[in-house]
N, C-alpha and C positions, 0 to 999 in steps of 0.2 A: 504493500500500500504506500509505503514511503517513497518508492521509486516512481509510482504513478503520480504522486503529489509533486515530485520534482519535475517530471515531464510536463505536467499541467502548468506549473509556474513558468517554466522555460518558454512554452508555447505562448502563453498569455503575454508575458513580458516582451517577447520578440515582436508579435503582431501589434501590440500597443505602441511600441517604439517606432515601427515602420509606418503605421497608419494613424498615429496620434499627432500631437502637437509638439511645440518646443519644450513643454514641461515633461512630457512622457518619453521624449526621445532617448533619455539617458537609461531607460529600462533595458536597452539592448545589452548593457554590461551585465546586470544581474541575470539576464536570460542565458548568457554564455556561462556564467558561474553555476547556475542551476544545472545546465547541461553537463558540465564537467563533473559536478557532484554526482549526477546520475550515472555517468560512466564509471566513476570510482566505486559507487555502490554496487553496480552490476558485477564488476571485476573482483569482488570479494570472494565469490564462489568459483568453482572450477569452470573453465571455459566450456567443457562438454555439456555442462548443465545450464549454462547461461547464454550460449550463442543465439538460441532461438529468441530469447527475451531481448537481447541487444538488437537483433534484426527487426523485431516487431516495433520496438521503441523508435528505432531509426526510421522505419517506414512511416510511422505516425507523425513524427516530428517533421519529416520531409514533406508529407502531404499537408500538414497544418501550417507550416511556416514558409516553405519555398514555393509550393504550388499556387497559393493565393495571389502571388504577384502576376500570374498569367490569367487572372480572371477577366482582364480586359479582352482577351481573345473570345471568350464566350459572350461578352456584352457587346462587342463591336458590331455584329450583324444587326442589332436592334438600334444602335445609335447612328451607325454609318453604313446604311444598307448595302452600298456598292463595294464595301471593303471585302467582305467574304459572304458566301452564302451561309445560312444558319448551320448546316451540317459541318462545314469546314471549321467554323469558329469553335463549336463544341468539340469537334474532333481533335483540333490542335490542343485545346485545353486538356482533354483527357490524355493525350499523348505526353504532354509535358508533366502532367500530374504523375503519371506512371514513371517517367524517366527520372525525375528529380527525387521522387520518393524512394525508388530503388537505389539511386546514387547515394543518398544519405544513409540508407539502411546498410549498404556495404561499407560505407565509411565508418559507421558506428561499430560494425564487426571488427574493422581494423583497429579502431581506438581501443576497444575492449581487449583485443588480442595483445596489443602492445602493453597495456596495463597488466595483463596476466603475465607477460614475459618479465616485466620488471618485478612483479610480485614473487615470481619464482626465485629471484635472487634476493628476496626479502628486503627490497628497497621500500622506503617509507611511502605513505600515502601522499605526502607533499610532492615527492619526486614524480610519482605516477600522475598526479594532478597537473604538474608542470609539463609532463610529456603529452598528456591529453590536450592541454591548452596549446602547446606548440604545434601539434598536428592540425589545428584549425587554420593556421596560416596557409600551408600549401593546399589545404582542402578548398578554402574559399578562393584562393588564387586559381585553382583548377576550374571552379564553377564560373568565375568571372571571365576567364580567357578560353576555356576549352569545354564548357559544360555541355555543348551540343555534339561533342565528338562521337558519342555512341550512335548518333543518327547520320554520321558521315559528313558533318559540317564542322570545320575547325574554327569555331567561334564559341564564345561564351555569352552569358547574360550579365551585363555590367552592373545591374541594380541589386545583385546579391551581396555586395560587399557589406559586412556586418555593421561597420561604423558610419555608413551612409546617413542614417537618421540623425546623427549628431549635427549634421549640417543645418538642421532646423534651429539650432541655437547659435545666435550671433556671437555669444561669448566664446563658444568653442571655435568658430571660424576665425575670429580675430586672434585667438591664442595660437591656432594652427598657423596662420599667416605670419605671425611674429616669430614663431619658432622655425618654421620651414623656410620661407622666402618672402620677404616684404616686397610690395609692389613699388616699382620705380617711380619716384616723384616726377620724373620727366614725362612719363607716359600719362600720368594723371593731369599734368598741366596741359598737355596736348588734347586730351579728351575734353577738358573744360573749355577749349576753344572750338569744340564741335557740338552742333545742336542735332542730336539724334531724335527723330520723330517717327513713331510707328503709326501706320494708318489705323483709323478707327475700326475695331473688330466688327462692329455692327454694320459698317458700310461695305466691308470686303465681301466678295462673293463666297458662296459655299465652296469648300476645298474639295470639289468633286468633278473631275473632268467629264464624267459620263452624264451628269445631270445638268450641268450648266454649259451653255454655248460660249464660244470665245467672245462673241459680241457682248453677251450679258456680263461675263467676267471682266472684260476690258472696260466697259462703261462703269461698272461698280468701282473699279480701281481709280478711274478718272474722277469720279465723284468724290471718292475718299481723299485723293490728292488735292483737289480743289478745296475741300473742307479743311484739311490740315494746313494748307498754304494760307488760308484766310486768317489763321491764328497767329501768324508770324509777324512780329513787329520789329524785332532786332535782327538785322541782316549782317551784323559784324562777324558772326560766327559762320563756320562752314556748315551748310545745311545738308543733312543726310536723311532722306525718307526711306522707311523700311517697311516691307511687307513679308509675312512669314512664309514658311514652306508651302509651296503649291497654291499661293494666293492667286496666281494666274496659271491654272492647271492645263495649259495648252502649249505646244512647241513655239517658243518665242522667235525662233529663227525662221518659222514659216508664217506666223501671224505677226510679222514685223510692222504691219501698218499701225499698230497701237503705240509703238514707240514714240512717234511724233506727237500723237494725241496726249500721251502722258507727259512728254517733255514740255508741252505748252501749258500744262496745268500746274507746274511748279516754277519757282523763281529761277532766273537765269543763273548759271554756274552751280546750281545745287545738284545733288546726286540722288538717284533712286535705285535702291537695291531690292529686288523682288524675287521671291521663290517662284520658280516656273519650271518648264520642261524644255528639252532640246531634242530635236529629231536628228539622228546621225546615221551614217553608214555603219553597219554592224561590224564590231570587232570583238571576237570572243563570244561570250554568252549574252544574247539579247533575246527579247521577246517581241512578238507582234511585228514581223517583218512585212513590209509592203512597199510598193513603188509610190513615190510622193515627190512633189516639188519641194526643193530645199535651197536655202541660200548658202552658197559656198563661195567665200571671197567676193561677195557682192554680185555674184552671178547665179541666176536660177538654173538648177540642173535637175533632171529626173534620175533619182537613185533609189535603190532599195534601202530602207531606213529602219532603225529601231528607235525607241523612245527612252529617255532617262530623265531623272530629275536634275535640276540645275538652278543656278543663281544668276540672274541677269543684272548687269550694272549699266544703268542708263545715265548719260551725262550730256547736257546740251542737245537734246533730241536725237541722240545717237546711242546705239547699243555698243558700248565699249568692249564688253566681255560677256561670255556665257561660260560659267564655271560648273563643270559636271560634278554630280555626286559620285563618290568613288565606291562606296560599299553599301549594300542593301541589307536590311534586317532579314536574317535567315527565316525561311518558311512563310513569311508574311508579306514580302515585297517582291515585285518583279522589276528587272532592269539589268544593268550591267554589273557584274560581280567582280570586285577587285580589279579596277582599271589598271592598266600598265603604268600610267604616270600617277604616282601617289603624292606628287608635289602640288600643293594648293596655290592657285594663283592669288596675287595680291590686287587690291583695289586702292589706288593712290588718290587721296582726297585732300591734298594740301599738307597740313601738318601731320596727318596720320596716314598709315597704311593699314587697310582692313584685310582680314583673312576670313572670307565668308565660308561657313561650314553648314551643310544641310543635315540636320537631325542626326541620323544614326552614324554618320561619319564621325561625329563628335564623341559618341559613346563607345564606338567599337575599337578605336585605335588612338593611342596617345603619342605615338612617335612624332606626329606632325607638330604637336604642341611644343616640343623641344626646339623646333626651328623658328618659332615665333619670337621675334626680337622684342625683349621686354621693355625697351625704351622707345620704340618707334611703331610697333604693330599691335593691333587689337583684334582678337577673335570675335567674329560676328556669327552667332549661332541662330539659324532660322529653323524653327520647329513648328510642327502642327500637332499638338496634343489635345485638340478640341474634342476628339472622339474618345479619349481615354477617360476612365472613371477618375474622380477627384483624387483618390488615394494614389493611383499610379502617376498622375500628373505631379503630385507633391514630391514623389520619389525622384522623378526626372529633374525637378527644380532643385532638389537637394544635391543631386549629382553635379549640376552646373556650378552651384555655389561651392561645393567641396573642391571641385577641380580648380576654381579660381584661387581659393585659399592655398591649396596644395602647391600649385605652380607659381603663385605670386604674380599672376597675370590677369588683368581685368578682362571681362567678357561682356559683350553686348548681346543680351539674350532676347531674341525677338520671338515671343511666344504668341500663338494664336489664341491661347486661353487666358494668360495672365497679363498680356500687354508687354510693354518694353521695360526691361530691367537692366540697369547698369551694375554689374556685379564686381565689386572689389572690396576687400576687407583689410585695407591698409588704414582705414579710418578717415581717408580723405573724402570719399564719397561712397554712398550706398543708397540708391534711390530707385523708385519704381514709378513709371508712368502708366496709368490705366489705358 
């Protein structure tokens, strides 16, 4: 009964930390302590008699703590009908429920076996507890980086990292930033010379290429740009208008007629960075190939094309760049997987150089963040979490804040759900625009 009580406390504390608020986020620490106490308790008896108990406890903990993070897969068909059909949503949720429940069950067996090994040498409970706690580090590293490997995809799920909920606490983030790496005062000064403005979420078109025509999406963005431009009174700063991932869910290199319309709706010399798509000649793995007119080097050509998400940079009524999304979320997105060129293009807007990143690119790979110049460049994350449940959106937000504090680099977070957030924990600025 004592072991069931420890399991219950660990599960409750874990889920309360992940899905609670800034006050309950610290419960992730006692959750792990209760789990280690459970492992030590199970390992008191012989392994032959307790292995089945360890496996069952691990199975329950995995199903109760790891699987709920995928509940958005089951809810998505109801909130965003064209994302998946109903059967696919529940099917993926059931698949990941089984996968991560079994993963944690086998990990629990390994933890108990190691503790039994140390117990055979009559090592103290303290050393066994330290061994069980140390094993959590490579285990969560595996989940975050290689969790889907049994399904043939060498990717993980980045939101499993146990200390992610602590990003709800500004005290923790500022402490982490001061210990790990402080934000450069030079970059903060340059950001203060830039006026970032996100388009009104209510005026933007629904982020659904199948339901909205390009004309409808283009006109909604034009209206939103005019509305935001009318609020500008100080033109001394560099103006940057921002729209989230897939705000214009049509290939901008084909529907290029809207570029001039949008450029006329904003002040001269200002910049517009918009989440869109790009039609390209297929290289590697693509979906939906067809023959289409496409703009290549300002010339229309008929080519077989594929579609991928991208970021468009518009300046003075001209499309300066289309930056492709490099990586797609496994099992749930279609597009180009792992593009050959992993270097992210920069957008130069005067005092600053911006590094636009589309949603899952940010969460799946951190190697690019090391290349961001901490004194001259700022990451701009364009995300569309409008169809996620509130709890999942909060975890995504925590990940962004944690990343900024850990790397000591500010992030302009363009969210379809929360609005614009300038994330930095040096104490110089930390503000949100709805």
